[in-house]
DRENTI-195614 format. One line per 5 residues: number of its first residue (from 1); for each residue x, y, z of N, C-alpha, C, O. Coordinates in Angstrom, 1 decimal. Layout:
DRENTI-195614
NUM) X/Y/Z/X/Y/Z/X/Y/Z/X/Y/Z | ...
end
This chain:
DRENTI-195614
1) 9.8/-12.3/7.9/9.6/-12.8/6.9/11.0/-13.7/6.1/12.1/-13.3/6.2 | 10.6/-14.9/5.4/11.8/-15.6/5.5/12.6/-14.9/4.2/12.0/-14.1/3.4 | 13.9/-15.3/4.2/14.5/-14.5/2.9/13.6/-15.0/1.3/12.9/-16.0/1.2 | 13.8/-14.2/0.4/13.3/-14.8/-1.4/14.0/-16.0/-1.2/13.2/-16.9/-1.3 | 15.2/-16.5/-0.8/15.3/-18.0/-1.7/14.9/-19.0/-0.6/15.6/-20.0/-0.4
6) 13.8/-18.7/0.2/13.3/-19.7/0.8/12.1/-19.6/1.3/11.6/-20.2/2.2 | 11.5/-18.5/0.4/10.4/-18.1/0.6/9.4/-17.6/-0.7/9.7/-16.7/-1.5 | 8.4/-18.2/-0.5/7.3/-17.1/-2.1/7.0/-15.9/-2.2/6.4/-15.5/-1.2 | 7.1/-15.2/-2.8/7.3/-13.8/-3.1/5.6/-13.5/-3.4/5.3/-13.9/-4.5 | 4.8/-13.0/-2.9/3.5/-12.0/-3.0/3.6/-10.6/-2.8/3.7/-10.0/-1.8
11) 3.7/-10.1/-4.5/3.7/-8.3/-4.4/2.7/-7.8/-4.5/1.8/-8.4/-5.1 | 2.6/-6.8/-4.2/1.3/-5.7/-3.8/1.9/-4.4/-4.4/2.8/-3.7/-4.0 | 1.0/-4.3/-5.7/0.8/-3.0/-6.1/-0.6/-2.1/-5.4/-1.8/-2.3/-5.6 | 0.1/-1.4/-4.8/-0.5/-0.7/-4.4/-0.3/1.3/-4.2/0.9/1.7/-4.5 | -1.3/2.1/-3.9/-1.1/3.3/-3.3/-1.8/4.0/-2.2/-3.0/3.9/-1.9
16) -0.9/4.6/-1.8/-1.3/5.0/-0.2/-2.6/5.9/-0.3/-3.2/6.1/0.8 | -3.0/6.5/-1.2/-4.0/7.0/-1.3/-5.6/6.6/-1.4/-6.7/7.1/-1.1 | -5.3/5.6/-2.0/-6.1/3.9/-2.2/-6.6/3.6/-0.9/-5.8/3.0/-0.2 | -8.0/3.9/-0.4/-8.9/3.3/0.6/-8.7/2.0/0.8/-8.3/1.4/1.7 | -9.2/1.7/-0.5/-9.3/-0.4/-0.6/-7.9/-0.9/-0.8/-7.8/-2.1/-0.9
21) -6.6/-0.1/-0.8/-5.5/-0.9/-0.7/-5.3/-1.2/0.7/-4.9/-2.4/1.1 | -5.6/-0.2/1.7/-5.3/-0.5/3.2/-6.4/-1.3/3.4/-5.8/-2.3/3.8 | -7.5/-1.7/3.4/-8.6/-2.8/3.5/-8.1/-3.6/3.0/-8.0/-4.5/3.8 | -7.2/-4.1/1.5/-7.0/-4.9/1.1/-5.9/-5.4/2.0/-5.9/-6.6/2.4 | -5.1/-4.4/2.4/-3.8/-5.2/3.0/-4.2/-6.0/4.6/-3.5/-6.9/5.1
26) -5.3/-5.3/5.2/-5.7/-6.0/6.3/-6.0/-7.3/6.2/-5.7/-8.2/7.0 | -6.8/-7.5/4.9/-7.9/-8.8/4.6/-6.8/-9.8/4.3/-6.7/-10.9/4.8 | -5.8/-9.2/3.5/-4.7/-10.4/3.1/-3.8/-10.8/4.5/-3.3/-12.0/4.8 | -3.7/-9.8/5.2/-3.0/-9.8/6.6/-4.1/-10.9/7.3/-3.5/-12.0/7.5 | -5.2/-11.0/7.5/-6.0/-12.1/8.4/-5.9/-13.3/7.5/-5.9/-14.4/8.2
31) -5.8/-13.4/6.2/-6.2/-14.9/5.8/-4.4/-15.3/5.8/-3.9/-16.5/5.7 | -3.7/-14.2/6.0/-1.9/-15.1/5.9/-1.9/-15.6/7.6/-1.4/-16.6/8.0 | -2.4/-14.6/8.4/-2.7/-15.2/9.6/-3.3/-16.8/10.1/-3.3/-17.4/11.2 | -3.8/-17.0/9.1/-4.1/-18.6/9.0/-3.8/-19.2/8.0/-4.5/-20.0/7.5 | -2.7/-18.9/7.5/-2.0/-19.5/6.5/-1.1/-20.6/7.4/-0.6/-20.0/8.4
36) -0.9/-22.1/7.2/0.2/-22.4/7.9/1.4/-22.4/7.7/2.1/-22.7/8.6 | 2.0/-22.0/6.5/3.2/-22.1/6.1/3.3/-20.4/5.6/3.7/-20.1/4.4 | 3.0/-19.4/6.6/2.8/-17.9/6.5/4.8/-17.4/6.5/5.4/-16.5/5.9 | 5.1/-18.3/7.4/6.7/-18.1/7.8/7.4/-17.6/6.0/8.2/-16.7/5.7 | 6.8/-18.9/5.2/7.8/-19.1/4.4/7.3/-18.0/2.8/7.9/-18.0/1.7
41) 6.3/-17.0/3.1/5.8/-16.0/2.5/6.1/-14.4/2.5/5.8/-13.6/3.3 | 7.0/-14.0/1.2/7.6/-13.1/1.3/6.8/-11.7/0.9/6.6/-11.6/-0.4 | 6.2/-10.6/1.7/5.5/-9.5/1.1/6.4/-8.8/0.5/7.5/-8.9/1.0 | 6.1/-8.0/-0.6/6.7/-6.9/-1.0/5.8/-6.0/-1.9/5.1/-6.4/-2.9 | 6.0/-4.5/-1.4/5.4/-3.6/-1.5/5.8/-3.1/-3.1/7.0/-2.9/-3.4
46) 4.7/-3.0/-4.0/5.1/-1.9/-5.3/4.6/-1.1/-5.3/3.5/-0.9/-4.7 | 5.3/-0.1/-6.2/4.4/1.2/-6.2/3.4/1.5/-7.2/3.6/1.0/-8.3 | 2.4/2.3/-7.0/1.6/2.9/-8.3/1.2/4.1/-7.5/1.1/4.3/-6.3 | 1.0/4.8/-8.8/0.7/6.1/-8.4/-1.5/6.2/-9.4/-1.8/6.3/-10.6 | -2.3/6.1/-8.4/-3.6/6.9/-9.1/-3.9/7.8/-9.8/-4.6/7.7/-10.8
51) -3.2/8.9/-9.2/-3.3/10.3/-9.8/-1.8/10.8/-9.9/-1.4/11.4/-8.9 | -1.4/10.7/-10.5/0.4/11.3/-10.4/0.3/12.8/-10.8/1.3/13.5/-10.9 | -0.7/13.2/-11.1/-1.0/14.9/-11.8/-0.8/15.8/-10.3/-0.2/16.9/-10.3 | -1.5/15.1/-8.8/-1.8/15.7/-7.8/-0.3/16.3/-7.6/0.7/15.8/-8.0 | -0.5/17.9/-6.8/0.6/18.5/-6.6/1.1/17.8/-5.1/0.3/17.2/-4.3
56) 2.3/17.8/-4.9/3.0/17.5/-3.3/2.3/17.7/-2.2/2.3/16.9/-1.3 | 1.7/19.1/-2.3/0.8/19.1/-1.0/-0.3/20.4/-1.3/-0.1/21.5/-1.9 | -1.5/19.8/-0.6/-2.5/20.4/-1.0/-3.5/20.9/0.1/-3.3/19.9/0.8 | -4.3/21.7/0.7/-5.3/21.5/1.8/-6.3/20.9/1.2/-7.3/21.0/1.9 | -6.7/20.3/-0.2/-8.3/19.9/-0.4/-8.5/18.9/0.5/-7.5/18.6/1.2
61) -9.2/18.4/0.7/-9.5/17.4/1.5/-10.5/16.4/0.5/-11.2/16.7/-0.5 | -10.0/15.2/1.3/-10.7/13.7/0.3/-12.2/13.9/-0.7/-12.4/13.8/-1.9 | -13.1/14.4/0.4/-14.3/14.9/-0.2/-14.7/15.7/-1.3/-15.5/15.5/-2.1 | -14.2/16.4/-1.3/-13.7/17.7/-2.6/-13.3/17.3/-3.4/-13.8/17.6/-4.5 | -11.9/16.3/-3.5/-11.5/16.2/-4.1/-11.8/15.1/-5.3/-11.4/15.1/-6.5
66) -12.9/14.0/-4.5/-13.5/13.3/-5.4/-14.7/13.9/-5.8/-15.0/13.2/-6.7 | -15.8/15.0/-5.6/-16.3/15.7/-6.2/-15.8/16.3/-7.5/-16.4/16.1/-8.6 | -14.7/17.1/-7.3/-14.0/17.7/-8.3/-13.4/16.5/-9.7/-13.5/16.8/-10.9 | -13.1/15.5/-9.1/-12.8/14.6/-9.8/-13.5/13.5/-10.8/-13.2/12.9/-11.8 | -14.6/13.6/-10.0/-15.4/12.4/-10.3/-16.8/12.9/-10.7/-17.8/12.2/-11.0
71) -16.8/14.1/-10.6/-17.7/14.9/-11.1/-19.4/14.3/-10.3/-20.4/13.9/-10.8 | -19.0/14.4/-9.1/-20.0/14.0/-7.7/-20.5/15.0/-7.1/-19.8/16.0/-6.8 | -22.2/15.0/-6.7/-22.5/16.1/-5.8/-21.9/15.8/-4.4/-21.4/14.7/-4.2 | -21.9/16.9/-3.4/-21.9/16.9/-2.2/-21.9/15.5/-1.6/-20.9/14.7/-1.3 | -23.3/15.2/-1.4/-23.9/14.3/-0.7/-23.5/13.0/-1.2/-23.4/12.0/-0.5
76) -23.3/12.9/-2.6/-23.1/11.4/-3.2/-21.7/11.4/-3.2/-21.3/10.5/-4.0 | -20.7/12.2/-2.5/-19.7/11.8/-2.2/-19.3/11.4/-1.0/-18.4/10.6/-0.9 | -20.2/12.0/0.1/-20.3/11.9/1.4/-21.0/10.3/1.5/-20.1/9.4/1.9 | -22.0/9.9/1.3/-22.1/8.5/0.9/-21.5/7.3/0.9/-21.6/6.2/1.5 | -20.5/7.9/-0.5/-19.9/6.8/-1.3/-18.3/6.3/-0.1/-17.7/5.2/-0.2
81) -18.1/7.6/1.0/-17.0/7.9/1.8/-17.4/7.2/2.9/-16.5/6.8/3.7 | -18.6/6.9/3.2/-19.1/6.6/4.3/-19.4/5.2/4.4/-19.3/4.7/5.5 | -19.6/4.6/3.4/-19.7/3.3/2.7/-18.1/2.9/3.0/-17.8/2.1/3.9 | -17.4/3.2/2.5/-16.0/2.8/2.2/-15.4/3.3/3.7/-14.3/2.8/3.9 | -15.9/3.8/4.5/-15.3/4.2/6.1/-16.0/2.8/7.1/-15.5/2.5/8.1
86) -17.0/2.3/6.6/-17.6/1.2/6.8/-17.1/-0.2/6.8/-17.1/-0.9/7.7 | -16.7/-0.5/5.2/-16.0/-1.2/5.2/-14.4/-1.4/5.6/-13.8/-2.5/5.5 | -14.1/-0.6/5.9/-13.0/-0.6/6.8/-13.1/-0.5/8.2/-12.1/-0.6/8.9 | -14.2/-0.2/8.6/-14.5/-0.5/10.1/-14.6/-2.2/10.4/-14.2/-2.8/11.4 | -15.2/-2.7/8.9/-15.7/-4.3/9.4/-14.3/-5.3/9.5/-14.4/-6.5/9.7
91) -13.0/-4.7/9.3/-11.7/-5.4/8.9/-11.0/-4.4/10.4/-9.8/-4.1/10.2 | -11.4/-4.2/11.1/-10.9/-2.9/12.3/-9.9/-2.2/11.9/-8.7/-2.1/12.2 | -10.7/-1.4/10.9/-10.0/-0.1/10.9/-10.4/0.9/10.8/-11.5/0.9/10.2 | -9.9/2.4/11.4/-11.0/3.5/11.4/-10.4/4.5/10.6/-9.2/5.0/10.7 | -11.6/4.9/9.6/-11.1/6.1/8.3/-11.6/7.4/9.1/-12.6/7.6/9.8
96) -10.8/8.1/8.9/-11.2/9.5/9.2/-11.1/10.4/7.7/-10.1/11.0/7.5 | -12.0/10.4/6.7/-11.9/11.0/5.9/-12.1/12.8/5.6/-12.0/13.5/4.6 | -12.3/13.0/6.9/-12.8/14.2/7.2/-11.5/15.1/7.3/-11.3/16.3/7.1 | -10.6/14.1/7.8/-9.3/15.1/7.8/-8.1/14.6/7.0/-6.9/15.0/7.3 | -8.6/13.6/5.9/-7.5/13.0/5.0/-7.1/13.9/4.2/-8.1/14.6/3.9
101) -5.7/14.5/3.7/-5.3/15.7/3.3/-4.8/14.8/1.8/-4.1/13.9/1.9 | -5.4/15.3/0.7/-4.9/15.2/-0.9/-3.5/15.3/-0.8/-3.1/16.2/-0.2 | -2.8/14.4/-1.3/-1.4/14.8/-1.7/-0.7/13.8/-2.5/-0.6/12.6/-2.3 | -0.1/14.3/-3.4/1.1/13.2/-4.5/1.7/12.2/-3.5/1.9/12.7/-2.4 | 2.0/11.4/-3.8/2.1/10.3/-3.3/3.4/9.4/-3.2/3.8/8.5/-2.5
106) 3.9/10.3/-4.7/5.6/9.6/-5.1/6.6/9.5/-4.1/7.2/8.4/-3.9 | 6.7/10.7/-3.5/7.5/10.9/-2.2/7.6/9.5/-1.4/8.6/8.9/-1.4 | 6.2/9.1/-0.5/6.2/8.3/0.2/6.2/6.6/-0.4/6.0/5.7/0.4 | 6.3/6.4/-1.3/6.8/5.4/-2.4/8.0/5.5/-2.3/8.4/4.4/-2.2 | 8.7/6.2/-2.2/10.5/6.7/-2.1/10.4/6.1/-1.1/10.9/5.0/-1.0
111) 9.7/6.9/0.1/9.9/6.4/1.6/9.9/4.9/2.0/10.7/4.4/2.8 | 8.8/4.1/1.4/8.3/2.8/1.3/9.8/1.9/0.9/10.4/1.1/1.7 | 10.3/2.1/-0.4/11.4/1.7/-0.9/12.7/1.9/0.0/13.4/0.9/0.2 | 12.8/2.8/0.4/14.2/3.4/1.5/14.0/2.1/2.7/14.9/1.3/3.0 | 12.6/2.2/3.2/12.5/1.4/4.5/12.8/0.2/4.2/13.5/-0.4/5.0
116) 12.2/-0.5/2.9/12.8/-1.7/2.3/13.9/-2.2/2.5/14.0/-3.4/2.6 | 15.2/-1.3/2.6/16.5/-1.4/2.8/16.8/-1.8/4.0/18.0/-2.3/4.1 | 15.9/-1.6/5.2/16.1/-1.8/6.3/15.0/-3.2/6.8/14.8/-3.3/8.0 | 14.5/-4.2/5.7/13.5/-4.8/6.2/12.0/-4.2/7.0/11.3/-4.9/7.7 | 11.7/-2.9/6.7/10.7/-2.3/7.4/9.8/-1.9/6.4/8.8/-1.3/6.7
121) 10.1/-2.2/4.9/9.0/-1.7/3.9/7.5/-2.2/4.6/6.6/-1.3/4.4 | 7.0/-3.1/5.1/5.9/-3.5/5.8/5.0/-2.3/6.6/3.9/-1.8/6.4 | 6.0/-2.0/7.4/6.0/-1.1/8.6/5.8/0.1/7.9/4.9/0.8/8.3 | 6.5/0.5/6.8/6.5/1.8/6.2/4.9/2.1/5.7/4.2/3.0/5.9 | 4.8/0.9/4.9/3.6/1.1/4.1/2.3/1.2/5.5/1.5/2.2/5.3
126) 2.0/0.5/6.7/1.2/0.6/7.5/1.1/2.3/8.3/0.2/3.0/8.7 | 2.3/2.5/8.3/2.5/4.0/8.9/2.0/5.1/8.1/1.5/6.0/8.6 | 2.2/5.0/6.8/1.9/6.0/5.9/0.3/5.5/5.4/-0.1/6.4/4.6 | -0.5/4.7/5.6/-1.7/4.3/5.8/-2.4/5.1/6.7/-3.3/5.9/6.4 | -2.1/4.8/7.9/-2.6/5.5/9.3/-2.1/6.7/9.1/-3.1/7.4/9.4
131) -1.1/7.6/8.9/-1.2/8.8/8.7/-1.9/9.5/7.8/-2.0/10.7/8.0 | -2.5/8.8/6.3/-3.1/9.1/5.7/-5.1/9.5/5.9/-5.8/10.5/5.8 | -5.3/8.3/6.3/-6.5/7.9/6.3/-6.9/7.8/8.2/-8.0/7.5/8.4 | -6.1/8.0/9.2/-6.2/7.8/10.2/-5.9/9.4/10.8/-6.8/10.1/11.1 | -4.9/9.8/10.9/-4.3/11.0/11.5/-4.7/12.2/10.5/-5.2/13.3/10.9
136) -4.5/11.8/9.4/-4.9/13.3/8.5/-3.5/14.0/8.7/-3.4/15.1/9.3 | -2.4/13.5/8.3/-1.1/13.8/8.3/-0.8/13.9/6.4/-1.2/13.1/5.6 | 0.0/14.9/6.2/0.6/15.2/4.7/1.5/14.3/4.5/2.4/14.1/5.3 | 1.4/13.6/3.4/2.1/12.3/3.4/3.3/12.2/2.4/4.0/11.3/2.0 | 3.2/14.1/2.0/4.3/14.6/1.0/5.2/15.4/1.5/6.1/15.8/0.9
141) 4.8/15.6/2.7/6.0/16.2/3.7/7.3/15.8/4.4/7.4/14.7/5.0 | 8.0/16.4/4.2/9.4/15.3/4.6/9.5/15.4/6.1/10.0/14.4/6.6 | 9.2/16.2/6.8/9.1/16.1/8.1/8.1/15.0/8.5/8.4/14.0/9.1 | 7.1/15.3/8.0/6.3/13.7/8.9/6.6/12.4/8.6/6.5/11.5/9.5 | 7.2/12.3/7.1/8.1/11.2/7.0/9.3/10.8/7.6/9.6/9.6/7.5
146) 9.9/11.6/8.1/11.1/11.4/9.2/10.6/11.1/9.9/10.9/10.0/10.4 | 9.4/11.9/10.7/8.5/11.7/12.0/8.6/9.9/11.9/9.2/9.1/12.6 | 7.9/9.6/11.1/7.4/7.8/10.8/8.5/7.3/10.6/8.7/6.4/11.5 | 9.5/7.5/9.6/10.5/6.6/9.9/11.1/6.7/11.4/11.3/5.6/12.0 | 11.4/8.1/12.1/12.0/7.7/13.4/11.2/6.6/14.5/11.8/5.9/15.2
151) 10.0/6.8/14.3/8.9/5.6/15.4/9.1/4.6/14.5/8.2/3.7/14.7 | 9.9/4.4/13.6/9.9/2.9/13.0/11.1/2.0/13.3/11.1/0.8/13.4 | 12.0/2.8/13.5/13.3/2.3/14.0/14.5/3.4/13.3/15.6/3.6/13.9 | 14.2/3.9/12.2/15.1/4.6/11.6/15.4/6.0/12.0/14.8/6.7/12.9 | 16.5/6.4/11.2/17.1/7.7/12.2/16.5/8.7/11.6/16.3/8.5/10.5
156) 16.2/9.5/11.9/15.4/10.8/11.1/16.2/11.7/10.3/15.8/12.4/9.3 | 17.6/11.8/10.8/18.1/12.6/9.5/18.8/12.2/8.8/19.5/12.8/8.0 | 18.7/10.8/8.7/19.3/10.1/7.6/17.9/10.1/6.6/17.9/10.8/5.6 | 16.9/9.4/6.9/15.4/9.8/6.3/15.5/11.5/5.8/15.4/11.8/4.6 | 15.7/12.3/6.5/15.3/13.8/6.1/16.4/14.2/4.7/16.1/14.8/3.7
161) 17.6/13.6/5.0/18.6/13.5/3.5/18.4/12.7/2.4/18.6/13.1/1.2 | 17.8/11.6/2.7/17.3/10.5/1.8/16.5/11.4/0.9/16.8/11.7/-0.2 | 15.1/11.9/1.8/14.0/12.3/0.7/14.5/14.3/0.3/13.6/15.2/0.3 | 15.6/14.6/0.1/16.1/15.8/-0.3/17.1/15.4/-1.5/17.5/16.2/-2.2 | 17.4/13.9/-1.7/17.7/12.9/-3.1/16.9/12.8/-3.8/15.7/13.1/-3.6
166) 17.3/12.2/-5.2/16.5/11.4/-6.1/16.4/10.0/-5.7/15.5/9.2/-6.2 | 17.3/9.5/-4.7/17.3/8.5/-4.8/15.7/7.2/-4.3/14.9/7.6/-3.4 | 15.6/6.1/-4.8/14.7/5.2/-5.2/13.6/6.0/-6.1/12.4/5.7/-5.9 | 14.0/7.1/-7.1/13.1/7.3/-7.9/12.9/6.2/-8.9/11.9/5.5/-8.9 | 14.0/6.2/-9.6/14.2/4.9/-10.4/12.9/3.5/-9.7/12.2/2.7/-10.4
171) 13.0/3.5/-8.8/12.8/2.0/-8.0/11.1/2.3/-7.9/10.4/1.3/-7.9 | 10.6/3.4/-7.9/9.2/3.9/-7.9/8.6/3.9/-9.5/7.6/3.3/-9.9 | 9.7/4.8/-10.1/9.1/4.7/-11.7/9.2/2.8/-12.4/8.5/2.3/-13.3 | 10.0/2.3/-11.7/10.0/0.7/-12.3/8.7/-0.1/-12.1/8.0/-0.6/-13.0 | 8.4/-0.1/-10.8/7.3/-0.5/-10.2/6.3/-0.1/-11.4/5.9/-0.9/-12.3
176) 6.0/1.0/-11.3/4.9/2.0/-12.1/4.9/1.8/-13.6/4.0/2.2/-14.3 | 5.7/1.3/-14.0/6.1/1.1/-15.7/6.2/-0.5/-15.2/5.4/-0.5/-16.1 | 6.4/-1.3/-14.9/5.8/-2.7/-14.5/4.5/-3.2/-14.6/4.1/-4.1/-15.3 | 3.8/-2.3/-13.5/2.6/-2.4/-13.7/1.7/-2.3/-14.8/0.6/-3.0/-14.8 | 2.1/-1.4/-15.8/1.7/-1.1/-16.8/2.0/-2.3/-17.8/1.1/-2.8/-18.5
181) 3.5/-2.9/-17.7/3.4/-3.8/-18.7/2.5/-5.4/-19.0/2.2/-6.1/-20.0 | 2.2/-5.2/-17.2/1.5/-6.7/-16.6/-0.1/-6.4/-16.8/-1.0/-7.3/-16.6 | -0.5/-5.1/-17.1/-2.0/-4.8/-17.3/-2.6/-4.4/-16.1/-3.8/-4.4/-16.1 | -1.8/-3.9/-14.8/-2.7/-3.8/-13.8/-3.2/-2.0/-13.8/-2.5/-1.0/-14.0 | -4.6/-2.1/-13.6/-5.1/-0.8/-14.1/-5.6/-0.4/-13.0/-5.6/0.9/-12.9
186) -6.1/-1.0/-12.0/-6.5/-0.4/-10.7/-5.6/-1.2/-9.5/-4.9/-2.2/-9.9 | -5.6/-0.7/-8.2/-5.1/-1.0/-7.2/-6.0/-1.5/-5.8/-6.9/-0.6/-5.5 | -6.0/-2.4/-5.1/-4.6/-3.3/-4.9/-4.6/-4.3/-6.0/-5.6/-5.0/-6.2 | -3.4/-4.1/-6.6/-3.7/-5.7/-7.3/-2.3/-6.7/-6.6/-1.1/-6.2/-6.6 | -2.6/-8.1/-6.0/-1.7/-8.8/-5.5/-1.2/-9.6/-6.6/-1.9/-10.1/-7.5
191) 0.2/-9.8/-6.5/0.5/-11.5/-7.1/1.5/-12.3/-6.9/2.7/-12.1/-6.8 | 0.9/-13.4/-6.7/1.4/-14.6/-6.0/2.4/-15.3/-6.9/2.0/-15.6/-8.0 | 3.8/-15.5/-6.8/4.4/-16.3/-7.2/4.2/-15.9/-8.9/4.0/-16.8/-9.7 | 4.2/-14.6/-9.3/4.3/-14.6/-10.6/3.4/-15.4/-11.4/3.9/-15.5/-12.6 | 2.2/-16.1/-11.1/1.2/-16.7/-11.8/0.3/-16.6/-11.2/0.0/-17.8/-11.4
196) -0.7/-16.0/-10.5/-1.7/-16.1/-10.3/-1.9/-14.1/-9.5/-1.0/-13.3/-9.0 | -3.1/-14.0/-9.7/-3.4/-12.2/-9.1/-4.4/-12.1/-8.8/-5.3/-12.5/-9.5 | -4.8/-11.4/-7.7/-6.0/-11.1/-7.3/-6.2/-9.8/-7.3/-5.3/-9.3/-6.6 | -7.2/-8.6/-8.0/-7.4/-7.5/-8.1/-8.6/-7.0/-6.9/-9.7/-7.5/-6.9 | -8.2/-6.2/-6.2/-9.4/-5.6/-5.5/-9.1/-6.4/-3.9/-8.5/-7.4/-3.6
201) -9.8/-5.3/-3.1/-9.8/-5.8/-1.7/-10.6/-6.8/-1.4/-11.4/-6.5/-0.6 | -10.7/-8.4/-2.0/-11.4/-9.5/-2.3/-11.6/-10.1/-0.7/-11.1/-9.3/0.2 | -12.3/-11.2/-0.2/-12.3/-11.4/0.8/-11.3/-12.5/1.4/-10.6/-13.2/0.7 | -11.3/-12.5/2.7/-10.1/-13.0/3.1/-9.6/-15.0/2.4/-8.5/-15.5/2.1 | -11.1/-15.6/2.4/-11.1/-16.6/1.8/-10.4/-16.4/0.4/-9.5/-17.2/0.1
206) -10.6/-15.8/-0.2/-10.0/-15.8/-1.5/-8.0/-15.4/-1.6/-7.1/-15.7/-2.3 | -8.1/-14.9/-0.9/-6.6/-14.2/-0.3/-6.0/-16.1/0.1/-5.0/-16.6/-0.4 | -6.7/-16.6/0.8/-6.2/-17.7/1.7/-6.3/-19.2/0.7/-5.4/-20.1/0.7 | -7.5/-19.1/-0.2/-7.7/-20.0/-1.4/-6.3/-20.1/-2.2/-5.7/-21.1/-2.5 | -5.9/-18.8/-2.5/-4.9/-18.5/-3.5/-3.6/-18.7/-3.0/-2.8/-19.4/-3.6
211) -3.4/-18.2/-2.0/-2.0/-18.6/-1.2/-1.6/-20.1/-0.9/-0.5/-20.5/-0.7 | -2.8/-20.9/-0.8/-2.5/-22.2/-0.5/-2.3/-23.0/-1.9/-1.9/-24.2/-2.0 | -2.5/-22.3/-2.8/-2.9/-23.1/-4.4/-1.4/-22.7/-5.1/-0.8/-23.6/-5.7 | -1.1/-21.4/-4.9/0.5/-20.9/-5.1/1.4/-21.6/-4.9/2.3/-22.2/-5.6 | 0.9/-21.4/-3.2/2.4/-21.9/-2.4/2.6/-23.7/-2.4/3.6/-24.2/-2.1
216) 1.5/-24.2/-2.7/1.7/-26.2/-3.0/2.6/-25.9/-4.2/3.8/-26.0/-4.1 | 2.0/-25.5/-5.4/3.0/-25.3/-6.6/4.3/-25.0/-6.4/5.2/-25.7/-6.8 | 4.8/-23.3/-5.4/6.2/-22.8/-5.6/6.8/-24.0/-4.6/8.0/-24.2/-4.8 | 6.3/-24.8/-3.8/6.6/-26.1/-2.9/7.2/-26.9/-3.6/8.3/-27.4/-3.3 | 6.7/-27.2/-4.5/7.1/-28.5/-5.3/8.3/-28.3/-6.5/8.7/-29.2/-7.1
221) 8.5/-27.2/-6.7/9.4/-26.6/-7.6/10.6/-26.2/-6.8/11.6/-25.9/-7.4 | 10.4/-26.1/-5.5/11.2/-25.7/-4.9/11.9/-26.6/-3.7/12.6/-26.2/-2.8 | 11.6/-28.1/-3.9/11.7/-29.0/-3.2/13.2/-29.4/-3.3/13.8/-29.5/-4.4 | 13.6/-29.5/-2.1/15.1/-30.2/-1.8/15.5/-31.6/-1.8/16.7/-31.9/-1.6
end
């Protein structure tokens, strides 16, 4: 991606535990791949927590969590997750809700902000989604996060050290506060050049149209 001085910014408020956020990520990527000026788009991930009250680590699986949180019966929860799994498959993703562990996502957001310093934020988001929805890993576990970082090219010991500090805590909180200020009530929430917004995992055509419109306006304002 280009630097922010020569690129239009697209910000995405997202939560790792949100299945539609990963689907939305893939749909946006498919739209971006068709966009002629894709090299002049800077993607920035913003933190959001659907449920900040969840404990750091839990053995509760996704289906049981939804039953308790939403008041759904077991079959209803299964049917809904099966439907989401099919939606994910339609964009080339393979969800395994039977393995997904419910966990607090705050530390995962801190990890993504840490990776951003090394221009690896998007890689971190992808790794977190895979760990949660595909591999069934605990995304609140320091060792699991450090292993992800190492696979991305980061120093594992540096990641472990970072995770024992409060670094990037304010960055995550600031993202969440800003989401409240601009009226984000659900994720994914895409903001294009602070002018246009798309809520939810919309069709790639919607993303492509919004990219084209917002970039055309951005380009006029940044003509040299």
